[in-house]
FISE-291351 format. One record per residue (C-alpha): y, z, x. Coordinates in steps of 0.2 Angstrom, whole numbers, plus 2048, in hexadecimal, padded with zeros to 3 digits. Layout:
<sevexs>
sevex y: Y&z: Z&x: X
...
</sevexs>
This chain:
<sevexs>
sevex y: 865&z: DC4&x: 30D
sevex y: 85C&z: DC1&x: 2FD
sevex y: 85C&z: DAE&x: 300
sevex y: 856&z: DB2&x: 312
sevex y: 848&z: DBD&x: 30C
sevex y: 843&z: DB0&x: 2FF
sevex y: 842&z: DA3&x: 30D
sevex y: 837&z: DAF&x: 317
sevex y: 82C&z: DB1&x: 308
sevex y: 82B&z: D9E&x: 305
sevex y: 827&z: D9C&x: 317
sevex y: 819&z: DA9&x: 317
sevex y: 812&z: DA1&x: 307
sevex y: 812&z: D90&x: 310
sevex y: 809&z: D96&x: 31F
sevex y: 7FC&z: D9F&x: 314
sevex y: 7F8&z: D8E&x: 30B
sevex y: 7F7&z: D84&x: 31B
sevex y: 7EA&z: D90&x: 322
sevex y: 7DE&z: D8C&x: 313
sevex y: 7D2&z: D7E&x: 318
sevex y: 7D2&z: D6F&x: 30D
sevex y: 7CA&z: D72&x: 2FD
sevex y: 7C9&z: D60&x: 2F6
sevex y: 7B8&z: D59&x: 2FC
sevex y: 7B5&z: D46&x: 2FC
sevex y: 7B1&z: D3D&x: 2EC
sevex y: 7A1&z: D42&x: 2E4
sevex y: 792&z: D3A&x: 2ED
sevex y: 79D&z: D36&x: 2FC
sevex y: 79E&z: D3F&x: 30D
sevex y: 7A7&z: D50&x: 30D
sevex y: 7AF&z: D52&x: 31E
sevex y: 7B8&z: D63&x: 31B
sevex y: 7AB&z: D70&x: 318
sevex y: 7AF&z: D83&x: 31B
sevex y: 7A3&z: D8E&x: 311
sevex y: 7A6&z: D9D&x: 31B
sevex y: 7B9&z: D9D&x: 317
sevex y: 7BA&z: DA8&x: 308
sevex y: 7C9&z: D9E&x: 300
sevex y: 7C0&z: D8D&x: 302
sevex y: 7B0&z: D94&x: 2FB
sevex y: 7B9&z: D9C&x: 2EC
sevex y: 7C3&z: D8C&x: 2E8
sevex y: 7B7&z: D7E&x: 2EB
sevex y: 7A8&z: D82&x: 2F6
sevex y: 79E&z: D8C&x: 2E9
sevex y: 7A0&z: D7F&x: 2DC
sevex y: 79B&z: D71&x: 2E7
sevex y: 78C&z: D7B&x: 2EF
sevex y: 785&z: D80&x: 2DE
sevex y: 785&z: D6E&x: 2D8
sevex y: 77C&z: D68&x: 2E7
sevex y: 770&z: D76&x: 2E6
sevex y: 76C&z: D72&x: 2D4
sevex y: 767&z: D60&x: 2D7
sevex y: 75E&z: D65&x: 2E8
sevex y: 753&z: D71&x: 2DE
sevex y: 74F&z: D63&x: 2D1
sevex y: 749&z: D57&x: 2DE
sevex y: 740&z: D64&x: 2E8
sevex y: 738&z: D6A&x: 2D9
sevex y: 731&z: D59&x: 2D5
sevex y: 72C&z: D56&x: 2E7
sevex y: 721&z: D66&x: 2E7
sevex y: 719&z: D61&x: 2D6
sevex y: 714&z: D50&x: 2DE
sevex y: 70F&z: D59&x: 2EE
sevex y: 703&z: D65&x: 2E5
sevex y: 6FD&z: D59&x: 2D7
sevex y: 6EC&z: D56&x: 2DF
sevex y: 6E9&z: D69&x: 2DF
sevex y: 6E9&z: D68&x: 2CC
sevex y: 6E0&z: D57&x: 2CA
sevex y: 6D2&z: D59&x: 2D7
sevex y: 6CA&z: D67&x: 2CC
sevex y: 6C7&z: D5A&x: 2BE
sevex y: 6C1&z: D4C&x: 2C9
sevex y: 6AE&z: D50&x: 2C7
sevex y: 6B0&z: D51&x: 2B4
sevex y: 6B9&z: D40&x: 2B4
sevex y: 6AA&z: D38&x: 2BD
sevex y: 6AF&z: D39&x: 2CF
sevex y: 6A0&z: D41&x: 2D8
sevex y: 6A9&z: D49&x: 2E7
sevex y: 6A2&z: D58&x: 2F0
sevex y: 6AB&z: D69&x: 2F1
sevex y: 6B1&z: D65&x: 303
sevex y: 6B7&z: D54&x: 2FE
sevex y: 6C1&z: D5C&x: 2F0
sevex y: 6C9&z: D69&x: 2FC
sevex y: 6CE&z: D5A&x: 307
sevex y: 6D7&z: D52&x: 2F9
sevex y: 6E2&z: D62&x: 2F6
sevex y: 6E4&z: D64&x: 309
sevex y: 6EA&z: D53&x: 30E
sevex y: 6FA&z: D53&x: 305
sevex y: 6FF&z: D63&x: 30E
sevex y: 6FB&z: D5B&x: 31F
sevex y: 705&z: D4C&x: 31C
sevex y: 713&z: D57&x: 314
sevex y: 714&z: D61&x: 324
sevex y: 716&z: D52&x: 32F
sevex y: 723&z: D4A&x: 323
sevex y: 72E&z: D59&x: 324
sevex y: 734&z: D55&x: 336
sevex y: 73B&z: D44&x: 332
sevex y: 741&z: D4A&x: 321
sevex y: 74C&z: D57&x: 329
sevex y: 753&z: D4B&x: 336
sevex y: 757&z: D3F&x: 327
sevex y: 764&z: D4B&x: 320
sevex y: 76D&z: D4A&x: 331
sevex y: 76B&z: D37&x: 332
sevex y: 76E&z: D32&x: 320
sevex y: 776&z: D41&x: 317
sevex y: 76F&z: D4D&x: 30B
sevex y: 774&z: D44&x: 2FB
sevex y: 76E&z: D33&x: 301
sevex y: 75D&z: D3A&x: 308
sevex y: 75A&z: D45&x: 2F8
sevex y: 75B&z: D35&x: 2ED
sevex y: 750&z: D2A&x: 2F8
sevex y: 743&z: D38&x: 2FB
sevex y: 742&z: D3A&x: 2E8
sevex y: 73F&z: D28&x: 2E5
sevex y: 731&z: D28&x: 2F2
sevex y: 727&z: D33&x: 2E7
sevex y: 723&z: D24&x: 2DC
sevex y: 717&z: D1F&x: 2E9
sevex y: 70A&z: D2D&x: 2E7
sevex y: 70D&z: D2C&x: 2D4
sevex y: 708&z: D1A&x: 2D4
sevex y: 6F9&z: D1C&x: 2E0
sevex y: 6F2&z: D2B&x: 2D6
sevex y: 6F2&z: D21&x: 2C6
sevex y: 6E9&z: D13&x: 2CE
sevex y: 6DC&z: D1E&x: 2D5
sevex y: 6D7&z: D29&x: 2C6
sevex y: 6D8&z: D1A&x: 2BA
sevex y: 6C9&z: D12&x: 2C2
sevex y: 6B8&z: D1B&x: 2C3
sevex y: 6B3&z: D0F&x: 2D1
sevex y: 6C1&z: D15&x: 2DD
sevex y: 6BA&z: D19&x: 2EE
sevex y: 6BD&z: D2A&x: 2F6
sevex y: 6C7&z: D23&x: 304
sevex y: 6D4&z: D1C&x: 2F7
sevex y: 6D5&z: D2E&x: 2F0
sevex y: 6D9&z: D35&x: 301
sevex y: 6E7&z: D28&x: 304
sevex y: 6EE&z: D2C&x: 2F3
sevex y: 6EE&z: D3F&x: 2F7
sevex y: 6F6&z: D3C&x: 308
sevex y: 705&z: D33&x: 300
sevex y: 708&z: D42&x: 2F5
sevex y: 70D&z: D4B&x: 305
sevex y: 71E&z: D42&x: 303
sevex y: 722&z: D4F&x: 2F6
sevex y: 720&z: D5C&x: 304
sevex y: 72D&z: D54&x: 30F
sevex y: 73A&z: D57&x: 302
sevex y: 73A&z: D6A&x: 305
sevex y: 740&z: D69&x: 317
sevex y: 74E&z: D5D&x: 314
sevex y: 754&z: D66&x: 304
sevex y: 754&z: D77&x: 30E
sevex y: 75D&z: D70&x: 31D
sevex y: 76A&z: D68&x: 312
sevex y: 76D&z: D77&x: 307
sevex y: 76F&z: D82&x: 316
sevex y: 77F&z: D79&x: 31B
sevex y: 787&z: D7C&x: 309
sevex y: 787&z: D8F&x: 309
sevex y: 790&z: D9C&x: 313
sevex y: 785&z: DA8&x: 31E
sevex y: 787&z: DB6&x: 312
sevex y: 77F&z: DAC&x: 304
sevex y: 772&z: DA2&x: 30E
sevex y: 763&z: DAD&x: 30B
sevex y: 765&z: DAD&x: 2F8
sevex y: 76A&z: D9A&x: 2F7
sevex y: 75B&z: D95&x: 301
sevex y: 750&z: DA0&x: 2F8
sevex y: 755&z: D99&x: 2E7
sevex y: 754&z: D87&x: 2ED
sevex y: 743&z: D8A&x: 2F4
sevex y: 73D&z: D93&x: 2E4
sevex y: 742&z: D85&x: 2D9
sevex y: 738&z: D79&x: 2E3
sevex y: 729&z: D85&x: 2E5
sevex y: 729&z: D87&x: 2D2
sevex y: 723&z: D75&x: 2D1
sevex y: 712&z: D7B&x: 2D7
sevex y: 710&z: D86&x: 2C8
sevex y: 717&z: D79&x: 2BC
sevex y: 70B&z: D6C&x: 2C2
sevex y: 6FC&z: D78&x: 2C1
sevex y: 701&z: D7E&x: 2B0
sevex y: 705&z: D6C&x: 2A9
sevex y: 6F7&z: D61&x: 2B0
sevex y: 6E8&z: D6A&x: 2A7
sevex y: 6F1&z: D69&x: 297
sevex y: 6F7&z: D57&x: 298
sevex y: 6E7&z: D4F&x: 29E
sevex y: 6DE&z: D54&x: 28F
sevex y: 6EB&z: D4E&x: 283
sevex y: 6E2&z: D44&x: 276
sevex y: 6CF&z: D40&x: 277
sevex y: 6C7&z: D41&x: 288
sevex y: 6CD&z: D44&x: 299
sevex y: 6DD&z: D3A&x: 29F
sevex y: 6E0&z: D3E&x: 2B1
sevex y: 6ED&z: D30&x: 2B2
sevex y: 6F8&z: D3A&x: 2A7
sevex y: 6FB&z: D47&x: 2B5
sevex y: 705&z: D3C&x: 2C1
sevex y: 70E&z: D32&x: 2B3
sevex y: 715&z: D43&x: 2AC
sevex y: 720&z: D43&x: 2BC
sevex y: 726&z: D31&x: 2BB
sevex y: 736&z: D35&x: 2B1
sevex y: 73B&z: D45&x: 2BA
sevex y: 739&z: D3B&x: 2CB
sevex y: 745&z: D2D&x: 2C4
sevex y: 751&z: D3A&x: 2BD
sevex y: 751&z: D44&x: 2CD
sevex y: 755&z: D35&x: 2D8
sevex y: 763&z: D2F&x: 2CD
sevex y: 76B&z: D40&x: 2CB
sevex y: 76A&z: D43&x: 2DE
sevex y: 773&z: D33&x: 2E1
sevex y: 780&z: D36&x: 2D4
sevex y: 784&z: D48&x: 2D6
sevex y: 780&z: D4E&x: 2E7
sevex y: 78B&z: D4D&x: 2F7
sevex y: 789&z: D4A&x: 309
sevex y: 790&z: D56&x: 316
sevex y: 797&z: D4F&x: 326
sevex y: 793&z: D60&x: 32F
sevex y: 781&z: D5C&x: 32C
sevex y: 782&z: D4C&x: 337
sevex y: 77C&z: D54&x: 347
sevex y: 775&z: D48&x: 354
sevex y: 763&z: D48&x: 356
sevex y: 765&z: D4D&x: 368
sevex y: 76E&z: D5D&x: 363
sevex y: 761&z: D62&x: 356
sevex y: 753&z: D5E&x: 363
sevex y: 75A&z: D6C&x: 36E
sevex y: 751&z: D79&x: 362
sevex y: 740&z: D72&x: 368
sevex y: 742&z: D7C&x: 378
sevex y: 747&z: D8C&x: 36F
sevex y: 738&z: D98&x: 36E
sevex y: 73F&z: D9F&x: 35D
sevex y: 73D&z: D8E&x: 356
sevex y: 72A&z: D8F&x: 358
sevex y: 729&z: DA2&x: 355
sevex y: 731&z: D9F&x: 344
sevex y: 726&z: D90&x: 341
sevex y: 717&z: D9A&x: 344
sevex y: 71C&z: DA8&x: 338
sevex y: 720&z: D9B&x: 32B
sevex y: 70E&z: D96&x: 32C
sevex y: 709&z: DA7&x: 327
sevex y: 716&z: DA8&x: 318
sevex y: 719&z: D96&x: 311
sevex y: 708&z: D90&x: 318
sevex y: 6FF&z: D9D&x: 30E
sevex y: 709&z: D99&x: 2FE
sevex y: 706&z: D87&x: 2FE
sevex y: 6F4&z: D88&x: 305
sevex y: 6EF&z: D95&x: 2F7
sevex y: 6F8&z: D8B&x: 2EA
sevex y: 6EE&z: D7B&x: 2EF
sevex y: 6DD&z: D84&x: 2F0
sevex y: 6DD&z: D91&x: 2E2
sevex y: 6D8&z: D85&x: 2D4
sevex y: 6C9&z: D7F&x: 2DE
sevex y: 6C5&z: D91&x: 2E4
sevex y: 6C5&z: D97&x: 2D2
sevex y: 6BA&z: D89&x: 2CD
sevex y: 6AD&z: D8C&x: 2DB
sevex y: 6AD&z: D9F&x: 2DB
sevex y: 6AE&z: DA2&x: 2C8
sevex y: 6A8&z: D92&x: 2C0
sevex y: 6A7&z: D9B&x: 2AF
sevex y: 6BA&z: D9E&x: 2AF
sevex y: 6C5&z: D90&x: 2A9
sevex y: 6D1&z: D94&x: 2B8
sevex y: 6DD&z: D86&x: 2BA
sevex y: 6EB&z: D8E&x: 2B0
sevex y: 6E7&z: D9F&x: 2B8
sevex y: 6EA&z: D96&x: 2C9
sevex y: 6FC&z: D91&x: 2C4
sevex y: 701&z: DA3&x: 2C3
sevex y: 700&z: DA5&x: 2D6
sevex y: 70D&z: D98&x: 2DA
sevex y: 717&z: D9E&x: 2CB
sevex y: 719&z: DB0&x: 2D2
sevex y: 71A&z: DAA&x: 2E4
sevex y: 729&z: D9F&x: 2DF
sevex y: 732&z: DAC&x: 2D6
sevex y: 730&z: DB8&x: 2E4
sevex y: 738&z: DAD&x: 2F1
sevex y: 74A&z: DB0&x: 2EC
sevex y: 746&z: DC3&x: 2ED
sevex y: 741&z: DC1&x: 2FF
sevex y: 751&z: DB8&x: 303
sevex y: 75B&z: DC5&x: 2F9
sevex y: 752&z: DD4&x: 301
sevex y: 754&z: DCC&x: 313
sevex y: 767&z: DCB&x: 310
sevex y: 767&z: DDD&x: 30D
sevex y: 759&z: DE5&x: 318
sevex y: 756&z: DD8&x: 325
sevex y: 74A&z: DC9&x: 325
sevex y: 73F&z: DCF&x: 333
sevex y: 73B&z: DE0&x: 32A
sevex y: 737&z: DD7&x: 31A
sevex y: 72C&z: DCA&x: 323
sevex y: 722&z: DD7&x: 32C
sevex y: 71F&z: DE0&x: 31B
sevex y: 719&z: DD0&x: 313
sevex y: 70C&z: DCD&x: 320
sevex y: 706&z: DDF&x: 31D
sevex y: 705&z: DDC&x: 30B
sevex y: 6FC&z: DCB&x: 30D
sevex y: 6EF&z: DD4&x: 318
sevex y: 6EC&z: DE0&x: 30A
sevex y: 6EA&z: DD1&x: 2FE
sevex y: 6DD&z: DC9&x: 308
sevex y: 6D3&z: DD9&x: 309
sevex y: 6D4&z: DDA&x: 2F6
sevex y: 6CE&z: DC8&x: 2F3
sevex y: 6BF&z: DCC&x: 2FE
sevex y: 6BB&z: DDC&x: 2F4
sevex y: 6BD&z: DD2&x: 2E3
sevex y: 6B0&z: DC5&x: 2E9
sevex y: 6A4&z: DD3&x: 2EE
sevex y: 6A6&z: DDA&x: 2DD
sevex y: 6A5&z: DC9&x: 2D5
sevex y: 6B4&z: DCD&x: 2C9
sevex y: 6C1&z: DC0&x: 2C5
sevex y: 6CF&z: DCB&x: 2BF
sevex y: 6D0&z: DD4&x: 2D0
sevex y: 6CE&z: DC3&x: 2D9
sevex y: 6DD&z: DBC&x: 2D0
sevex y: 6E7&z: DCC&x: 2D2
sevex y: 6E4&z: DCC&x: 2E5
sevex y: 6EA&z: DBA&x: 2E6
sevex y: 6F9&z: DBD&x: 2DC
sevex y: 6FE&z: DCB&x: 2E8
sevex y: 6FB&z: DBE&x: 2F6
sevex y: 707&z: DB2&x: 2ED
sevex y: 715&z: DBF&x: 2EA
sevex y: 714&z: DC5&x: 2FC
sevex y: 714&z: DB3&x: 303
sevex y: 723&z: DAF&x: 2F7
sevex y: 72D&z: DBD&x: 2FE
sevex y: 728&z: DB9&x: 310
sevex y: 72E&z: DA7&x: 30D
sevex y: 73F&z: DAD&x: 308
sevex y: 740&z: DB9&x: 317
sevex y: 73B&z: DAE&x: 324
sevex y: 747&z: DA0&x: 31F
sevex y: 755&z: DAD&x: 31F
sevex y: 750&z: DB2&x: 330
sevex y: 753&z: DA1&x: 337
sevex y: 766&z: D9F&x: 334
sevex y: 769&z: DB1&x: 33A
sevex y: 75F&z: DAE&x: 34A
sevex y: 769&z: D9F&x: 34F
sevex y: 77A&z: DA4&x: 349
sevex y: 778&z: DB5&x: 352
sevex y: 775&z: DAB&x: 362
sevex y: 783&z: D9F&x: 35F
sevex y: 778&z: D90&x: 35C
sevex y: 781&z: D8A&x: 34D
sevex y: 77B&z: D84&x: 33B
sevex y: 775&z: D73&x: 341
sevex y: 768&z: D7B&x: 34D
sevex y: 763&z: D87&x: 33F
sevex y: 761&z: D78&x: 333
sevex y: 756&z: D6F&x: 340
sevex y: 74B&z: D7F&x: 342
sevex y: 74A&z: D81&x: 32F
sevex y: 742&z: D6F&x: 32E
sevex y: 737&z: D72&x: 33D
sevex y: 731&z: D83&x: 336
sevex y: 72E&z: D7A&x: 325
sevex y: 723&z: D6D&x: 32D
sevex y: 719&z: D79&x: 338
sevex y: 717&z: D86&x: 32A
sevex y: 711&z: D78&x: 31E
sevex y: 702&z: D76&x: 329
sevex y: 6FB&z: D86&x: 321
sevex y: 6FA&z: D7C&x: 311
sevex y: 6ED&z: D71&x: 31A
sevex y: 6E4&z: D7F&x: 324
sevex y: 6E1&z: D8A&x: 315
sevex y: 6D8&z: D7E&x: 30A
sevex y: 6CF&z: D77&x: 319
sevex y: 6CA&z: D88&x: 31E
sevex y: 6C3&z: D8C&x: 30D
sevex y: 6BA&z: D7B&x: 30C
sevex y: 6B2&z: D7D&x: 31D
sevex y: 6AD&z: D8F&x: 319
sevex y: 6A5&z: D8A&x: 309
sevex y: 69C&z: D7B&x: 311
sevex y: 695&z: D85&x: 320
sevex y: 693&z: D97&x: 319
sevex y: 692&z: D95&x: 307
sevex y: 6A0&z: DA0&x: 303
sevex y: 6B3&z: DA2&x: 307
sevex y: 6B1&z: DB3&x: 310
sevex y: 6B2&z: DAC&x: 322
sevex y: 6C3&z: DA3&x: 31E
sevex y: 6CA&z: DB2&x: 316
sevex y: 6C6&z: DBD&x: 325
sevex y: 6CE&z: DB0&x: 331
sevex y: 6DE&z: DB1&x: 326
sevex y: 6DE&z: DC4&x: 327
sevex y: 6DE&z: DC3&x: 33A
sevex y: 6EC&z: DB6&x: 338
sevex y: 6F7&z: DC1&x: 32E
sevex y: 6F5&z: DCF&x: 33B
sevex y: 6FA&z: DC4&x: 349
sevex y: 709&z: DBE&x: 33F
sevex y: 70E&z: DD0&x: 33C
sevex y: 70D&z: DD5&x: 34E
sevex y: 717&z: DC6&x: 354
sevex y: 725&z: DCA&x: 347
sevex y: 726&z: DDC&x: 34E
sevex y: 725&z: DD7&x: 360
sevex y: 732&z: DC9&x: 35F
sevex y: 73E&z: DCF&x: 352
sevex y: 73C&z: DE2&x: 34F
sevex y: 73B&z: DE9&x: 360
sevex y: 74B&z: DEF&x: 368
sevex y: 752&z: DE0&x: 371
sevex y: 763&z: DD8&x: 372
sevex y: 75E&z: DCB&x: 364
sevex y: 758&z: DD8&x: 358
sevex y: 768&z: DE2&x: 35B
sevex y: 772&z: DD3&x: 357
sevex y: 768&z: DCF&x: 347
sevex y: 76A&z: DE1&x: 341
sevex y: 77D&z: DDF&x: 342
sevex y: 77E&z: DCF&x: 337
</sevexs>
């Protein structure tokens, strides 16, 4: 009987072991074919370690990409002092163009993960950042450089904006549903911090030594770009599960939630990147007596730090509720900016913008957490959710173009930024109404989302 019981025990143990998915991924840098992050045994034994390693290097490359993307926002402020006689509207164009190109590039960058693999594309996209670095050095090193050359150089900086979409789509495959909100929030925050770093570092590095050295700004990121590309190639992995056919991903283009979430992301991420690009010039034009470039860096800093909080809160409270709250706070922030301009006081002006950045950061995390929940709740799968993440990233980044251009047009036509701010206020009200109507009214979808 003892031997028989032992046999039964051994048989049960064998059965238990065979039910655990493969926990040995492919060799580092290859294609992982067995990936089951929602299986707790797999996640504990192997998944968590592999996911964290890929997350670390994804953050590094995305961080550098954001730095290059917003590099012109820090450099444009110093162009007049360096002898380039550009108008205020022309300067706003230089900070807006990278955001327009970055928005467009996010669609092919997302598709590239499915076509080439997350590790492969991360390394290639990092190497492409050498192009805007080289062109900026060439432009600012010659006082006779025409404006059109500056515009071309600024446009290529948009390559850095594409990194975000591919990075987020790639990382979404690595993490289980219960951890996606925080993982995507941390990944995005690490990238978003590149905006704050570039706006802190550039004003300091360009005055190193005697005179003004604008070429030092792009060269500061030469080594980080090379290191990021090399380490992505050496230490990241490709997931076979990410290789969804383009036809399968294109299905989401016919889904209304793709476009609803993309619209909401204009209000959150578009505000974050748009205000990040415009704030140095806004401080320069509205408060010329203030040396405000370093103050401007505080905005993207607090906004980046708030993004994981948005994901974390959404995991617990619900993405739609947090998103609605952020639009309400952003509306309050715009009203506070208008009041500070009426009073002509810099401290309240900066405080109001910091409120806008914190709210947009939280909203970035909450809207991105909503996407996997919406598509998982409707049995659409991770590949479609990843595709929507890329599309929303592209459409949302258009806000980074619209906001600086809105300020530029408002200044050139009315002499102030008030008209642009009033339009943004209406936009936040519309975004809040859409969030409530689609995702917080009592419908079958909202009931499903509340149960997840």
